[in-house]
ZABA-147228 format. One record per residue (C-alpha): residue number from 1; z, x, y; residue in three letters. Coordinates in nm, 4 decimals. Layout:
N
R     n         pz         px         py   res
R   NUM          Z          X          Y   ALA
...
//
This chain:
408
R     n         pz         px         py   res
R     1    13.6804    -6.1139    -5.8521   MET
R     2    13.5277    -5.8692    -5.6063   GLY
R     3    13.2449    -5.7957    -5.8477   PHE
R     4    13.1688    -6.1714    -5.8824   ARG
R     5    13.1530    -6.2133    -5.5044   ILE
R     6    12.9257    -5.9103    -5.4692   LEU
R     7    12.6987    -6.0444    -5.7452   PHE
R     8    12.6810    -6.3856    -5.5762   LEU
R     9    12.5993    -6.2340    -5.2384   LEU
R    10    12.3297    -6.0154    -5.3928   THR
R    11    12.1788    -6.3166    -5.5708   PHE
R    12    12.1781    -6.5259    -5.2520   LEU
R    13    12.0196    -6.2421    -5.0522   PHE
R    14    11.7449    -6.1897    -5.3076   LEU
R    15    11.6822    -6.5642    -5.3355   HIS
R    16    11.6633    -6.5978    -4.9582   PHE
R    17    11.4325    -6.2959    -4.9193   SER
R    18    11.1920    -6.4429    -5.1759   ILE
R    19    11.1878    -6.8005    -5.0484   MET
R    20    11.1883    -6.7409    -4.6725   VAL
R    21    10.8642    -6.8214    -4.4919   SER
R    22    10.7328    -6.5952    -4.2198   ALA
R    23    10.6313    -6.7035    -3.8705   ASN
R    24    10.3776    -6.4365    -3.7793   ALA
R    25    10.1531    -6.4677    -3.4694   PRO
R    26     9.8348    -6.4833    -3.6794   LEU
R    27     9.5462    -6.7273    -3.7149   THR
R    28     9.3633    -6.7800    -4.0424   ALA
R    29     9.1233    -7.0189    -4.2109   ALA
R    30     9.1969    -7.1003    -4.5742   PHE
R    31     9.1291    -7.3613    -4.8407   THR
R    32     9.3837    -7.5785    -5.0193   ARG
R    33     9.2669    -7.8182    -5.2879   ASN
R    34     8.9126    -7.7280    -5.1775   HIS
R    35     8.9702    -7.8531    -4.8199   GLN
R    36     8.9480    -7.6366    -4.5087   LEU
R    37     9.2710    -7.5651    -4.3229   TRP
R    38     9.3670    -7.3501    -4.0251   ILE
R    39     9.7059    -7.1879    -3.9829   LYS
R    40     9.8033    -7.0647    -3.6378   LYS
R    41    10.1512    -6.9181    -3.6084   GLY
R    42    10.3716    -7.1658    -3.7964   ASP
R    43    10.1350    -7.4647    -3.7603   GLN
R    44     9.8979    -7.5785    -4.0381   GLU
R    45     9.6054    -7.8089    -3.9565   ILE
R    46     9.3830    -7.9775    -4.2144   GLN
R    47     9.0177    -7.9681    -4.1031   ILE
R    48     8.8196    -8.1430    -4.3788   THR
R    49     8.8594    -8.4413    -4.6103   GLN
R    50     8.6678    -8.5212    -4.9311   ASP
R    51     8.4721    -8.1963    -4.9388   LYS
R    52     8.4620    -7.8979    -5.1745   TYR
R    53     8.4973    -7.6086    -4.9308   VAL
R    54     8.4601    -7.2392    -5.0006   TYR
R    55     8.3585    -6.9182    -4.8212   SER
R    56     8.4921    -6.9930    -4.4680   PRO
R    57     8.3915    -6.7358    -4.2048   LYS
R    58     8.4880    -6.7060    -3.8374   TRP
R    59     8.2203    -6.6749    -3.5716   SER
R    60     8.1934    -6.3822    -3.3317   TYR
R    61     8.4449    -6.5177    -3.0800   ASP
R    62     8.6504    -6.7374    -3.3114   GLY
R    63     8.5282    -7.0702    -3.1754   ARG
R    64     8.3437    -7.1693    -3.4942   PHE
R    65     8.4071    -7.1526    -3.8677   ILE
R    66     8.1084    -7.1631    -4.1006   GLY
R    67     8.1707    -7.2784    -4.4561   TYR
R    68     7.9989    -7.4075    -4.7683   ILE
R    69     8.0511    -7.7618    -4.8924   ASP
R    70     7.9795    -7.7450    -5.2644   GLY
R    71     8.0894    -7.9087    -5.5867   ASP
R    72     8.2660    -7.8146    -5.9077   GLU
R    73     7.9418    -7.7699    -6.1026   LYS
R    74     7.7873    -7.5371    -5.8458   GLY
R    75     7.4892    -7.7691    -5.7968   GLU
R    76     7.5530    -7.8227    -5.4248   LYS
R    77     7.5737    -7.5606    -5.1489   SER
R    78     7.5505    -7.7145    -4.8014   ASP
R    79     7.6259    -7.5147    -4.4866   LEU
R    80     7.8667    -7.6757    -4.2372   PHE
R    81     8.0240    -7.5543    -3.9139   ILE
R    82     8.3602    -7.6502    -3.7661   TYR
R    83     8.3831    -7.6370    -3.3860   ASP
R    84     8.7457    -7.5572    -3.2944   THR
R    85     8.6822    -7.6510    -2.9302   LYS
R    86     8.5329    -7.9934    -2.9965   GLU
R    87     8.7314    -8.0364    -3.3217   LYS
R    88     8.4200    -8.1452    -3.5061   GLU
R    89     8.2564    -8.0668    -3.8399   ASN
R    90     7.8788    -8.0705    -3.8261   TYR
R    91     7.5657    -7.9327    -3.9901   GLN
R    92     7.3462    -7.7004    -3.7841   PRO
R    93     7.0432    -7.8893    -3.9145   TYR
R    94     6.9810    -8.2088    -4.1107   ILE
R    95     7.0568    -8.0160    -4.4282   ARG
R    96     7.0973    -7.6449    -4.4815   VAL
R    97     7.1284    -7.5183    -4.8387   VAL
R    98     7.2522    -7.1609    -4.8787   THR
R    99     7.4989    -6.9423    -5.0627   SER
R   100     7.4745    -6.6414    -4.8310   ASP
R   101     7.5393    -6.6752    -4.4571   PHE
R   102     7.6667    -6.4311    -4.1945   LYS
R   103     7.7658    -6.4569    -3.8286   TRP
R   104     7.6130    -6.2272    -3.5706   SER
R   105     7.8458    -5.9421    -3.4600   PRO
R   106     7.7620    -6.0082    -3.0937   THR
R   107     7.7266    -6.3864    -3.0450   LYS
R   108     7.7765    -6.7250    -3.2114   ASN
R   109     7.4587    -6.7209    -3.4158   GLN
R   110     7.4335    -6.7725    -3.7910   LEU
R   111     7.1875    -6.6122    -4.0282   ALA
R   112     7.1435    -6.7461    -4.3796   TYR
R   113     6.9088    -6.7276    -4.6771   THR
R   114     6.7540    -7.0191    -4.8633   ASP
R   115     6.5604    -6.9222    -5.1769   GLN
R   116     6.4517    -6.5904    -5.0295   GLY
R   117     6.3789    -6.7252    -4.6785   LEU
R   118     6.5948    -6.5719    -4.4032   LEU
R   119     6.6684    -6.8044    -4.1097   ASN
R   120     6.8748    -6.7875    -3.7905   VAL
R   121     7.0280    -7.0705    -3.5937   THR
R   122     6.9180    -7.1592    -3.2437   LYS
R   123     7.1653    -7.2594    -2.9724   THR
R   124     7.2072    -7.6040    -2.8176   LYS
R   125     7.4841    -7.6982    -2.5742   ASN
R   126     7.6630    -7.3709    -2.6460   GLY
R   127     7.6790    -7.4006    -3.0210   ARG
R   128     7.4605    -7.3209    -3.3247   PRO
R   129     7.2067    -7.5985    -3.3755   GLN
R   130     6.8655    -7.6013    -3.5413   GLY
R   131     6.7049    -7.2937    -3.6962   PHE
R   132     6.4099    -7.0561    -3.6873   GLU
R   133     6.2466    -6.8649    -3.9730   ASN
R   134     6.2816    -6.4876    -3.9761   VAL
R   135     6.1396    -6.3479    -4.3001   SER
R   136     6.0251    -6.4319    -4.6513   LEU
R   137     6.1050    -6.2358    -4.9671   GLY
R   138     6.4666    -6.1515    -4.8805   VAL
R   139     6.7150    -6.0697    -5.1569   SER
R   140     6.9940    -5.9220    -4.9436   GLY
R   141     7.0576    -5.8849    -4.5708   PHE
R   142     7.3031    -5.7891    -4.2990   GLU
R   143     7.3002    -5.7816    -3.9202   TRP
R   144     7.2600    -5.4461    -3.7504   PHE
R   145     7.5682    -5.3721    -3.5327   PRO
R   146     7.3655    -5.4536    -3.2172   THR
R   147     7.2969    -5.8092    -3.3383   GLY
R   148     6.9273    -5.7643    -3.2551   LYS
R   149     6.7881    -5.6831    -3.6000   GLU
R   150     6.8594    -5.7278    -3.9683   PHE
R   151     6.8587    -5.4758    -4.2470   ILE
R   152     6.6810    -5.6611    -4.5273   VAL
R   153     6.6164    -5.5773    -4.8912   SER
R   154     6.3448    -5.7192    -5.1104   SER
R   155     6.3757    -5.7322    -5.4875   GLN
R   156     6.1999    -5.4698    -5.6944   SER
R   157     5.8874    -5.5893    -5.8742   SER
R   158     5.8397    -5.5602    -6.2487   LEU
R   159     5.5274    -5.3672    -6.3445   ARG
R   160     5.3749    -5.2642    -6.6783   PRO
R   161     5.5373    -4.9246    -6.6295   THR
R   162     5.8788    -5.0726    -6.5470   GLY
R   163     6.0657    -5.1780    -6.2344   TRP
R   164     5.9311    -5.0467    -5.9052   GLY
R   165     6.1158    -4.9160    -5.5962   PRO
R   166     6.3346    -5.1306    -5.3707   ILE
R   167     6.2068    -5.1585    -5.0125   PRO
R   168     6.4417    -5.1987    -4.7166   LEU
R   169     6.3221    -5.3283    -4.3808   TYR
R   170     6.4403    -5.3508    -4.0215   SER
R   171     6.3474    -5.6993    -3.8984   ILE
R   172     6.3900    -5.8365    -3.5474   SER
R   173     6.6031    -6.1500    -3.5129   VAL
R   174     6.3111    -6.3220    -3.3366   ASP
R   175     6.0518    -6.2103    -3.5934   ALA
R   176     5.9588    -6.5689    -3.6825   ASN
R   177     5.7604    -6.4418    -3.9862   LEU
R   178     5.5496    -6.2079    -3.7681   ALA
R   179     5.4598    -5.8904    -3.9598   ALA
R   180     5.4527    -5.6752    -3.6472   ASP
R   181     5.8291    -5.7344    -3.6011   LYS
R   182     5.9126    -5.6091    -3.9505   MET
R   183     5.9314    -5.2335    -4.0000   GLU
R   184     5.9887    -5.0357    -4.3221   PRO
R   185     6.3369    -4.8848    -4.3004   PHE
R   186     6.3807    -4.6993    -4.6287   TYR
R   187     6.2447    -4.7180    -4.9841   THR
R   188     6.4853    -4.6577    -5.2717   ILE
R   189     6.3006    -4.4743    -5.5469   GLN
R   190     6.4850    -4.6016    -5.8508   THR
R   191     6.4902    -4.4296    -6.1861   LYS
R   192     6.6500    -4.5198    -6.5165   GLU
R   193     6.9243    -4.4543    -6.6021   PRO
R   194     7.0546    -4.2350    -6.3174   ASP
R   195     6.9568    -4.4503    -6.0180   LEU
R   196     6.8488    -4.7863    -6.1478   PHE
R   197     6.8562    -5.1193    -5.9686   GLY
R   198     6.6375    -5.4143    -5.8813   ILE
R   199     6.8347    -5.5451    -5.5807   ILE
R   200     7.0218    -5.3865    -5.2886   ALA
R   201     7.2995    -5.6045    -5.1431   ASP
R   202     7.6555    -5.6201    -5.0012   TYR
R   203     7.5641    -5.4138    -4.6941   PHE
R   204     7.8630    -5.2917    -4.4890   LYS
R   205     7.8449    -5.0859    -4.1710   TRP
R   206     8.0911    -4.8093    -4.0938   SER
R   207     8.3123    -4.8793    -3.7937   ARG
R   208     8.1025    -4.6589    -3.5648   ASN
R   209     7.7776    -4.8097    -3.6940   GLY
R   210     7.6351    -4.4737    -3.8017   LYS
R   211     7.6217    -4.5510    -4.1760   TRP
R   212     7.5700    -4.8528    -4.3962   VAL
R   213     7.6989    -4.8773    -4.7527   SER
R   214     7.5566    -5.1104    -5.0159   PHE
R   215     7.5332    -5.1686    -5.3876   LEU
R   216     7.2257    -5.0960    -5.5941   LEU
R   217     7.2385    -5.3733    -5.8530   ILE
R   218     7.0557    -5.3493    -6.1871   PRO
R   219     6.9552    -5.6326    -6.4216   THR
R   220     7.2173    -5.9003    -6.4905   ALA
R   221     7.3847    -5.7745    -6.8085   SER
R   222     7.3779    -5.4122    -6.6933   TRP
R   223     7.5262    -5.5019    -6.3528   SER
R   224     7.8363    -5.6492    -6.5185   MET
R   225     7.9244    -5.2993    -6.6341   ASP
R   226     7.7912    -5.0719    -6.3614   SER
R   227     7.6398    -5.0711    -6.0126   ASN
R   228     7.5587    -4.7780    -5.7855   THR
R   229     7.7225    -4.7532    -5.4446   ILE
R   230     7.4945    -4.5862    -5.1871   CYS
R   231     7.4986    -4.5054    -4.8154   VAL
R   232     7.2163    -4.4850    -4.5636   LEU
R   233     7.2202    -4.3512    -4.2082   SER
R   234     7.1542    -4.5722    -3.9060   LEU
R   235     6.8044    -4.4339    -3.8603   GLN
R   236     6.7212    -4.4836    -4.2277   GLY
R   237     6.6592    -4.1120    -4.2796   LYS
R   238     6.9604    -3.9916    -4.4783   GLU
R   239     7.0294    -4.1562    -4.8162   PHE
R   240     7.3106    -4.0603    -5.0545   GLN
R   241     7.4432    -4.1881    -5.3855   VAL
R   242     7.8228    -4.2181    -5.3718   VAL
R   243     7.9253    -4.3325    -5.7200   GLY
R   244     7.9480    -4.6070    -5.9822   LYS
R   245     8.1533    -4.9244    -5.9538   MET
R   246     8.1628    -5.2904    -6.0515   LEU
R   247     7.9942    -5.5549    -5.8388   GLY
R   248     8.2910    -5.6615    -5.6262   TYR
R   249     8.2042    -5.6263    -5.2577   LYS
R   250     8.5698    -5.6037    -5.1513   ASP
R   251     8.6158    -5.2979    -5.3717   TRP
R   252     8.4441    -5.0799    -5.1122   MET
R   253     8.5731    -5.0521    -4.7556   LYS
R   254     8.5178    -4.8199    -4.4605   TRP
R   255     8.8096    -4.6509    -4.2883   ALA
R   256     8.9273    -4.7982    -3.9538   PRO
R   257     8.7491    -4.5345    -3.7440   SER
R   258     8.6355    -4.2365    -3.9519   THR
R   259     8.3287    -4.2128    -4.1748   ASN
R   260     8.5347    -4.2343    -4.4930   GLN
R   261     8.4521    -4.4839    -4.7632   LEU
R   262     8.7182    -4.5989    -5.0098   ALA
R   263     8.6039    -4.7683    -5.3266   TYR
R   264     8.7197    -4.8400    -5.6796   ILE
R   265     8.5105    -4.6242    -5.9070   SER
R   266     8.4542    -4.6695    -6.2763   GLY
R   267     8.2241    -4.8451    -6.5202   GLU
R   268     8.2926    -5.1138    -6.7794   GLY
R   269     8.3311    -5.4853    -6.7044   ARG
R   270     8.6899    -5.5123    -6.8299   PHE
R   271     8.9800    -5.4186    -6.6018   PHE
R   272     9.1887    -5.2571    -6.8754   VAL
R   273     9.0898    -4.8975    -6.7948   GLU
R   274     8.8766    -4.6619    -6.5826   ASN
R   275     8.9212    -4.8227    -6.2381   LYS
R   276     9.0237    -4.5584    -5.9852   LYS
R   277     9.0705    -4.5561    -5.6076   THR
R   278     8.8275    -4.2990    -5.4713   THR
R   279     8.7685    -4.1808    -5.1138   VAL
R   280     8.4414    -4.0190    -5.0047   ALA
R   281     8.3692    -3.8430    -4.6772   ASP
R   282     8.0281    -3.9549    -4.5496   ILE
R   283     7.7918    -3.7747    -4.5450   PRO
R   284     7.9134    -3.6354    -4.8743   ILE
R   285     7.9820    -3.2636    -4.8344   SER
R   286     8.2564    -3.2079    -5.0913   ARG
R   287     8.3987    -3.3481    -5.4128   GLN
R   288     8.5287    -3.7044    -5.3789   GLU
R   289     8.9012    -3.7476    -5.4279   LYS
R   290     9.0501    -3.9862    -5.6853   GLU
R   291     9.4039    -4.1147    -5.6240   TYR
R   292     9.4889    -4.3411    -5.9175   THR
R   293     9.7500    -4.1806    -6.1449   PRO
R   294     9.6812    -4.1347    -6.5135   LYS
R   295     9.7743    -4.4432    -6.7142   GLY
R   296     9.6996    -4.6909    -6.4318   TYR
R   297     9.4095    -4.8934    -6.2899   VAL
R   298     9.3503    -5.0044    -5.9308   ASP
R   299     9.1871    -5.3466    -5.8904   LEU
R   300     9.1714    -5.4045    -5.5149   ASP
R   301     9.2094    -5.2017    -5.1960   LEU
R   302     9.2471    -5.2112    -4.8178   GLU
R   303     9.2885    -4.9497    -4.5452   TRP
R   304     9.6214    -4.9797    -4.3649   TYR
R   305     9.5652    -4.6830    -4.1335   SER
R   306     9.3540    -4.3698    -4.1112   LEU
R   307     9.5755    -4.2018    -4.3695   GLU
R   308     9.7046    -4.4922    -4.5793   GLU
R   309     9.5248    -4.7100    -4.8334   VAL
R   310     9.6877    -5.0108    -5.0002   VAL
R   311     9.5823    -5.0837    -5.3592   VAL
R   312     9.6582    -5.3482    -5.6230   ALA
R   313     9.7694    -5.1480    -5.9270   ARG
R   314     9.8500    -5.2234    -6.2910   ALA
R   315     9.9161    -5.0222    -6.6048   LYS
R   316     9.6167    -4.9447    -6.8256   GLU
R   317     9.5757    -5.1371    -7.1510   ASN
R   318     9.3620    -4.9122    -7.3697   LYS
R   319     9.5032    -5.0681    -7.6844   GLU
R   320     9.3086    -5.3916    -7.6284   TRP
R   321     8.9669    -5.4017    -7.7911   ASP
R   322     8.9106    -5.7628    -7.9020   GLU
R   323     9.0279    -6.1191    -7.8447   GLY
R   324     9.1147    -6.2764    -7.5071   PRO
R   325     9.0923    -6.0315    -7.2180   VAL
R   326     9.4470    -5.9412    -7.1147   PRO
R   327     9.5795    -6.0305    -6.7705   THR
R   328     9.6413    -5.7250    -6.5546   MET
R   329     9.9635    -5.7794    -6.3599   PHE
R   330     9.9149    -5.5905    -6.0359   THR
R   331    10.1571    -5.4947    -5.7605   ALA
R   332    10.0692    -5.3319    -5.4265   LEU
R   333    10.1023    -4.9587    -5.3753   TYR
R   334    10.0497    -4.7484    -5.0618   ALA
R   335     9.8612    -4.4192    -5.0925   ILE
R   336     9.8792    -4.1532    -4.8241   ASN
R   337     9.5422    -3.9824    -4.8701   ILE
R   338     9.6573    -3.6813    -4.6677   LYS
R   339     9.9875    -3.6025    -4.8404   THR
R   340     9.8952    -3.7857    -5.1658   GLU
R   341    10.2364    -3.9557    -5.1616   GLU
R   342    10.2288    -4.2959    -5.3362   GLN
R   343    10.4879    -4.5728    -5.3468   LYS
R   344    10.5166    -4.9351    -5.4564   GLN
R   345    10.5359    -5.1758    -5.1607   ILE
R   346    10.5273    -5.5251    -5.3173   SER
R   347    10.7517    -5.6526    -5.5931   PHE
R   348    10.6121    -5.9488    -5.7867   PRO
R   349    10.7950    -6.1029    -6.0820   GLN
R   350    10.6797    -6.0213    -6.4353   ASP
R   351    10.4395    -6.3186    -6.4493   ASN
R   352    10.2949    -6.2696    -6.0990   GLU
R   353     9.9820    -6.0926    -5.9756   ILE
R   354     9.9517    -5.9362    -5.6297   ASP
R   355     9.5937    -5.8822    -5.5095   GLU
R   356     9.3466    -5.9084    -5.2188   GLN
R   357     9.5493    -5.7117    -4.9604   PRO
R   358     9.4414    -5.7550    -4.5976   GLN
R   359     9.5624    -5.5749    -4.2861   VAL
R   360     9.5781    -5.7661    -3.9572   ILE
R   361     9.7262    -5.5567    -3.6786   GLY
R   362    10.0678    -5.4368    -3.8012   PRO
R   363    10.0811    -5.7015    -4.0755   TYR
R   364     9.9941    -5.6631    -4.4424   LEU
R   365     9.9085    -5.9836    -4.6285   THR
R   366     9.8131    -6.0492    -4.9890   TRP
R   367     9.7563    -6.3228    -5.2470   LEU
R   368    10.0306    -6.3693    -5.5077   ARG
R   369     9.9440    -6.5756    -5.8164   THR
R   370    10.1926    -6.7145    -6.0659   ASP
R   371    10.0065    -6.6778    -6.3966   SER
R   372    10.2211    -6.9444    -6.5668   SER
R   373    10.0977    -7.2295    -6.3436   ASN
R   374     9.8263    -7.0574    -6.1315   MET
R   375    10.0161    -7.1375    -5.8114   GLN
R   376     9.8824    -6.9169    -5.5310   ARG
R   377    10.0680    -6.8270    -5.2122   ASN
R   378     9.9925    -6.5921    -4.9240   ILE
R   379    10.2620    -6.3323    -4.8704   TRP
R   380    10.3116    -6.1122    -4.5679   ILE
R   381    10.5163    -5.8231    -4.4391   LYS
R   382    10.5238    -5.6355    -4.1104   GLU
R   383    10.4416    -5.2736    -4.1774   GLY
R   384    10.4518    -5.1158    -4.5198   LEU
R   385    10.8304    -5.1214    -4.5375   THR
R   386    10.8996    -5.4668    -4.3927   GLY
R   387    11.0504    -5.7588    -4.5821   GLN
R   388    10.7939    -5.9496    -4.7897   GLU
R   389    10.7908    -6.3261    -4.7521   CYS
R   390    10.5638    -6.6287    -4.7932   ILE
R   391    10.3242    -6.7142    -4.5078   TRP
R   392    10.1157    -6.9953    -4.6628   VAL
R   393    10.1946    -7.1898    -4.9787   LYS
R   394     9.9499    -7.3423    -5.2277   ASP
R   395     9.6092    -7.1937    -5.1450   VAL
R   396     9.2874    -7.1661    -5.3449   ASP
R   397     9.2135    -6.8055    -5.2491   SER
R   398     9.2874    -6.5411    -4.9867   ALA
R   399     9.2517    -6.6557    -4.6230   PRO
R   400     9.0063    -6.5321    -4.3604   VAL
R   401     9.1937    -6.4004    -4.0584   PHE
R   402     9.1068    -6.4072    -3.6918   LEU
R   403     9.2165    -6.0738    -3.5481   ASN
R   404     9.4518    -6.0676    -3.2464   PRO
R   405     9.1451    -5.9632    -3.0429   THR
R   406     9.0055    -6.3130    -3.1016   GLY
R   407     8.7338    -6.1892    -3.3370   LYS
R   408     8.7147    -6.1955    -3.7177   PRO
//
C-alpha cells in the first residue's frame, strides 16, 4: 500500500512539473500560426492578423519590432514595423522588399538590403519612416558597434582564372552612394581549397567591439558541407581563420565579455556525426579546445556565463548512410569550459527535441519540439539547476527576447 501511494505521488509530481507553466518577468516577440505575438510576463498579445510573419527583431530601445510579411511559397518578403507605443503595424515606405534587415545598435534606425542595394530608414515623428540609399553591390552587411558605419562585403567576381578576392568596406551610414564615404576595410585573398569563398556574411561583433567574426561562404553546393569561420580586428588589420563549420549563424557566438568564440566545428551537411563544440581564444594563440565527447554531436549552443556553455546534444549515428536522414533527438547539456565538467540539464521525452537555447539574465530558455506532431513549445528554467517548465505553448520557432535592460 505504501509503495502504491509513493508511486502515485511520484507520478503526480512528475506530471505537475512537466505541465506547469512559468511566469517569468520576461518580454519576447514570437510567431504562432505565422502571426506576430508578444508575451510579457504571463500576458500574451496577438499583434497581427492575416499575415505570414517571420524574422521578428526588436529595435534598439524595444519600442519597435521589425518583421517580414511573406508567404508560404517564399515569393513575398515585405518589411513591416510594429510600434509598441502607438500599437500600430506599418511599412516604413510604400513597399519595402527585403530578406535581410538589421536595427542600429545605438538608435531606432533600420538598415536593409534589396537586391544588393543597402538602404537605411529616415526618422519622422520619432519613428522609422522613409529611406535613403547607402551603397550598391552589397552581399552582406552589419552595423559597426558605434552605429555610424557599416561593414559591407561585396561578392567575389568570377574571372577566367577563377574566383577573385572578396572585398570588405567601411561605409558611412550617410554615404548616399557617394564613393568618398566608402573606404576599403580588408580584402580576403581566397584560395581553393584551403580558404575558398565567394561571399562573406553573418558578421558578429565581440562584446567589446574589438573583433568581428563572419563566415566565408563558397559556392552553393560546397557551402552545404563546409564554410570557413574567420575573425577580423576592429581596424581591419588582423585577419585569422578560425575553423570549418556549417552555415548556421547561431552556431557561432561570442562570450559575454571575453574575446572567446564558441562555435560548432565540423564539415558534412548531415548532423549524424562530426559536429563538435569548440572554443577559440581570439586572437588565436593556442590550440582550440573541443568539448564534445566521443560518440556525440552538438547541434546548437549558447553561453550561459563566462565559464559555462549550453549545447543541444545527441548521440552520433554513424550507421546511417542512405535513405531518409535520421532525426537527431537532442537534450541540453552544460559544459564548464574551465573544469571541463559536463552534465545534462534538460530532460525531453524520447520523441522530443530540445534546441535553440537562449540565456536572458538568470533564465535559460529553449525550443522543445514533439516529433510525433511537430508541436513546439518554449521551455524555461531559472539557472542551470532550476525546474524546467513551459513558458509559451504552440509557437512556430524560438522567440526573440527583450533583455531586462530594455534592449534586444
